[in-house]
C-alpha positions in Angstrom: 134.1 135.6 98.8 135.9 133.6 96.1 133.6 130.9 94.6 136.2 128.1 95.5 136.2 129.3 99.1 132.5 129.4 99.2 132.2 125.9 97.8 134.7 124.6 100.4 132.8 126.2 103.3 129.5 124.7 102.0 131.2 121.3 101.8 132.4 121.6 105.4 128.9 122.5 106.4 127.5 119.5 104.6 130.0 117.2 106.2 129.2 118.5 109.7 125.5 118.0 109.1 126.2 114.5 107.8 128.3 113.7 110.8 125.5 114.9 113.1 123.0 112.7 111.4 125.3 109.7 111.6 125.8 110.3 115.3 122.1 110.6 115.9 121.5 107.5 113.7 124.1 105.5 115.7 122.4 106.4 118.9 119.0 105.4 117.6 120.3 102.2 116.1 122.0 101.1 119.4 118.9 101.6 121.5 116.0 99.2 121.7 113.6 100.3 119.0 110.7 101.0 121.3 112.8 103.3 123.5 114.3 105.2 120.5 110.8 105.7 119.0 109.2 107.0 122.2 112.2 109.3 122.9 111.9 110.8 119.4 108.1 111.1 119.8 108.5 112.9 123.1 111.0 115.3 121.7 108.9 116.2 118.7 105.8 116.7 120.9 107.8 119.1 123.0 109.5 121.1 120.2 107.2 121.1 117.2 104.2 123.1 118.8 106.6 126.0 119.0 107.3 125.9 115.2 105.6 127.7 112.4 104.4 124.5 110.9 102.3 123.9 114.0 100.3 127.0 113.0 99.8 125.6 109.5 98.7 122.3 111.0 96.0 124.0 113.1 94.8 126.1 110.1 94.5 122.9 108.0 92.6 121.1 110.8 90.2 124.1 111.1 89.4 123.7 107.4 89.0 119.9 107.6 87.1 119.9 111.0 85.3 123.2 111.5 82.9 121.4 113.9 85.7 120.5 116.4 86.8 122.8 119.2 90.3 124.4 119.2 91.2 122.1 122.0 90.3 119.0 120.0 92.2 120.2 117.0 95.2 121.0 119.2 95.1 117.4 120.6 95.1 116.0 117.0 98.1 118.2 116.1 100.1 117.2 119.1 99.4 113.5 118.5 100.5 114.0 114.8 103.9 115.4 116.0 104.3 112.3 118.2 103.7 110.1 115.1 106.2 112.1 113.1 108.8 111.7 115.8 108.2 107.9 115.7 108.6 107.9 111.9 111.9 109.8 112.2 113.4 107.2 114.5 112.1 104.4 112.3 113.6 106.0 109.2 117.0 105.5 110.8 116.3 101.8 111.2 114.2 101.2 108.2 116.6 98.6 106.8 116.3 96.6 110.0 112.6 97.2 110.4 111.7 95.5 107.1 113.5 92.4 108.3 110.9 91.9 111.0 107.8 90.6 109.3 106.0 90.2 112.6 105.6 93.9 112.8 103.4 94.0 109.7 99.8 93.0 109.3 99.0 93.0 105.6 95.3 93.1 105.3 95.0 92.5 101.6 97.7 89.8 101.0 95.3 87.8 98.8 95.1 90.8 96.4 98.8 90.6 95.6 98.8 86.9 95.6 96.2 87.0 92.9 98.5 89.1 90.7 101.7 87.4 91.6 103.8 86.9 88.4 101.2 88.9 86.3 101.0 92.3 88.0 102.2 94.1 84.9 103.0 97.9 85.1 101.7 99.5 88.2 101.7 102.8 90.1 101.4 102.8 93.8 100.1 105.9 95.7 100.0 106.7 99.3 99.6 109.6 101.7 101.6 111.0 104.6 99.9 108.8 107.2 101.3 106.4 109.8 104.7 105.4 108.4 104.0 106.2 104.8 107.2 104.8 103.3 106.3 101.3 104.6 103.1 101.3 102.6 105.1 99.9 99.6 106.4 97.0 101.6 103.9 94.4 100.4 105.0 95.0 96.8 108.6 94.7 97.7 108.1 91.6 99.8 106.2 90.0 96.9 109.2 90.6 94.6 107.7 93.4 92.5 110.9 95.6 92.9 109.2 99.0 93.1 111.0 102.3 92.5 109.9 105.6 94.1 110.0 109.3 93.7 112.2 110.6 96.4 112.5 114.3 97.6 116.2 115.1 97.1 118.1 116.5 100.0 120.5 119.4 99.2 123.2 117.9 101.3 124.7 115.2 99.0 126.1 113.1 101.9 122.8 113.0 103.7 121.0 112.3 100.4 123.3 109.3 99.7 122.8 108.0 103.2 119.0 108.2 103.0 119.0 106.5 99.7 121.1 103.7 101.0 118.8 103.2 103.9 115.9 102.7 101.5 117.6 100.2 99.1 115.8 97.3 100.6 112.5 99.0 100.5 112.8 100.3 96.9 115.0 97.9 95.0 113.9 99.4 91.7 115.7 102.7 92.7 114.8 106.2 93.5 113.9 109.1 91.2 115.0 112.5 92.5 111.9 114.8 92.9 114.1 117.9 92.4 115.2 116.6 89.1 111.6 116.1 87.9 110.8 119.7 88.6 113.9 120.9 86.8 114.0 118.6 83.9 110.9 117.2 82.1 113.0 114.4 80.7 113.0 112.8 84.1 109.2 112.7 84.0 109.4 110.9 80.7 111.8 108.4 82.1 109.3 107.7 84.9 106.6 107.1 82.3 108.8 104.8 80.3 109.8 102.9 83.4 106.2 102.1 84.1 105.4 101.4 80.5 108.1 98.8 80.4 106.5 97.0 83.4 108.0 98.8 86.3 106.2 99.6 89.6 106.5 103.2 90.8 105.5 104.5 94.2 104.4 108.1 94.7 103.3 110.0 97.8 100.3 111.9 96.4 98.7 114.0 99.1 100.5 117.3 98.8 99.5 120.6 97.3 100.7 120.7 93.7 100.6 124.1 92.0 100.4 122.4 88.6 98.0 119.8 89.7 94.2 119.4 89.3 91.8 121.0 91.7 89.6 118.3 93.2 87.7 118.1 96.5 89.5 117.3 99.7 87.5 117.7 102.9 85.0 119.7 101.0 87.5 122.2 99.6 89.1 122.3 96.2 92.8 121.2 96.5 95.3 121.2 93.7 96.4 117.6 93.7 99.1 115.5 92.2 97.9 114.1 88.9 101.1 112.3 87.8 99.9 108.8 89.0 96.6 109.0 87.1 98.3 110.5 84.1 101.0 107.8 83.9 98.5 105.0 84.5 96.1 106.4 81.9 98.8 106.8 79.3 100.4 103.4 79.6 97.5 101.2 80.8 99.0 100.6 84.2 97.1 99.6 87.4 96.9 102.1 90.2 97.1 100.8 93.8 96.3 103.0 96.8 98.0 102.0 100.0 97.9 103.1 103.6 100.3 102.1 106.3 98.5 102.7 109.6 100.3 102.6 112.9 98.8 100.2 115.5 98.7 102.2 118.7 101.9 104.0 119.3 104.2 101.0 118.7 106.3 100.3 115.6 103.7 97.8 114.4 101.6 98.5 111.3 98.5 97.5 109.4 98.9 97.9 105.6 95.9 98.2 103.4 95.6 98.2 99.6 92.8 99.3 97.3 92.8 99.2 93.5 91.8 102.4 91.8 90.0 101.9 88.5 91.3 104.5 86.0 88.6 105.3 83.5 89.6 105.1 79.9 87.1 107.0 77.8 87.7 109.1 74.7 88.5 112.1 76.9 91.9 111.6 78.6 91.8 114.9 80.6 88.4 113.9 82.2 89.7 110.4 82.9 92.8 111.8 84.7 90.7 114.2 86.7 88.2 111.6 87.7 90.9 109.2 88.9 92.7 111.9 90.8 89.4 112.9 92.5 88.7 109.3 93.4 92.2 109.0 94.9 91.8 112.0 97.1 88.4 110.9 98.2 89.9 107.6 99.4 92.7 109.5 101.2 90.1 111.7 102.9 88.2 108.6 104.1 91.4 107.1 105.5 92.3 110.3 107.2 88.9 110.6 108.9 89.5 107.2 110.5 92.8 108.2 112.1 93.4 112.0 111.8 96.2 112.0 114.4 98.3 110.0 112.0 98.0 112.3 109.1 100.6 115.1 108.4 98.5 118.2 108.8 101.6 120.4 108.7 102.0 119.9 105.0 100.6 122.4 102.6 97.3 121.0 101.2 95.1 124.0 100.1 96.2 127.1 98.4 
């Protein structure tokens, strides 16, 4: 087929996908939030166990919890899909959700109050737990204007829509993750952004082929080292955050912990130590609420 014709067909496909997303989003946004969230959760709990990723989730749970029975691990995986369904519905209303402060219980508000106006450069890290995107909300609400690394969507219309939905959450902008993998200059831009006083948010619990192998649930897991690397190089603070869902409602408890990045004469050892400490905290958080963690993601090689 001629390249021009192929390009046009692809554009038609993208536009149809985008139209479908906007139709679904319109339905979710016109419904009461609780109803939309529970409908999405029920759909995911019905469909997801039939997908290949469910098998991966069970395999990961077997590594993390060998002492649990298959039935117990199955129950955790099913509850995880329910949480993901809720997140999907909330994503389509994220601009409205952050305008309702009564939905958020910020456990460590005094921590940010202490640094108000003098935060300096900072890197925020979180994990796929609860509604992970909302973990950055305390920084945004305090006027720290965070930016984030965003996994680019191939469909440009969908990508633009998702970016617009997140403007209120990440006023500092979004760096495309695909660009980072393809162009090292983007990674340098991120480092310069933090060096100049910016605050950058990174979801840091996925398997990274180029990462550092550190323990996670007792097994070596190649982990994202970019947050520790940037912080170590530019002298930034690292904040670990978790946005935990309260029950099954769209209500959340957000917790923050500062990660002390060692700064010895050996930069490589410092980065590895900070990355290991980060993953250890993630593990502790997951153990408290395993049903809210995304076990379907790749974590071990």
